[in-house]
Steps between C-alpha positions, in 0.01 A plus 500: 500500500699810464472653157764745397455696187817563314501866407647580165758776502369843414518543124756754385227679305307553825807652664547729199133606508512561876807722462339690213189557711711627790681737265165612359369566853805715583461689172127548569578651842759736348250613237239563770745712701596699189131545417437634850799733474369647175150530647632680808706755307227554243232567761726718715630689196146573382402623846809723512428632152141578600625687808747704293231587242255605774767711668584666169136572419385627837815623676416354842597669824757351734255308726325347197837402353593335830174303494562401140853377575367311805231339285764400245714344773203303635408392147860390440497295821166342403628418150820355644302270729252412223759428230786348704428401857174315439613312186824397669328387821219303336726219373680486835190500721253289306727322253311652210732444212446321175512127546630247251152449351452869430847535354460183290178644357679827418785312331246300299328820392832655396613204291234390250690181414425352846174677604338294778745210484742672738235550768363149449845347525580703809179382667575139406852528637370643826239226534696200374694441822198539730248268339670239289186331373417607148827684437778327315828661600646433156216681323515794739876518447451482123246783512741708710782430257283597203404831657857573608620426146236735357621777733866469403623770261 
C-alpha cells in the first residue's frame, strides 16, 4: 500500500513569522556591522589621541615619529581586519549567523506577552511536517496563530 500524507498548506501566521524572522536577521546583521564600525573608529581614535598626547609631551624626533606613524598604520590595519574582515567572513565561510531558534528566543525575550511561546511554536512548526505522530496540525496552526496575533501591533 502506498500511503500519501496530505500536507496542509503552510499557515499564513507561519509565513508572517518567517518573514519577520528574516527581517530580524537582516536588522541584526546591520546592527553588528554598525557596532563594528563604532568599535573600529573608537579604538583607532583612542590610539591616535594617545600618539598625539605622547608627541606633545615628549616632542619626538623625526625617526621616532616615523615609527609611531608606522605603528599607527599597522594598528589601523589590524583593527580593520579585526572589526570588519573577520566578522564579515565568518557568516560567509562557516554560516555562523543567528538561526531561527536563536532569533525566536530573542523575540520572546523582547516581548513579555509571548515569552517562550514563540520559540515553542517555532519548534513545533519546524517539527510538525517531519514527524507527524503526536502533532496535530490544527493545534500547531492554532498555536502559531495565537502567537502571531499576540505580536501584531
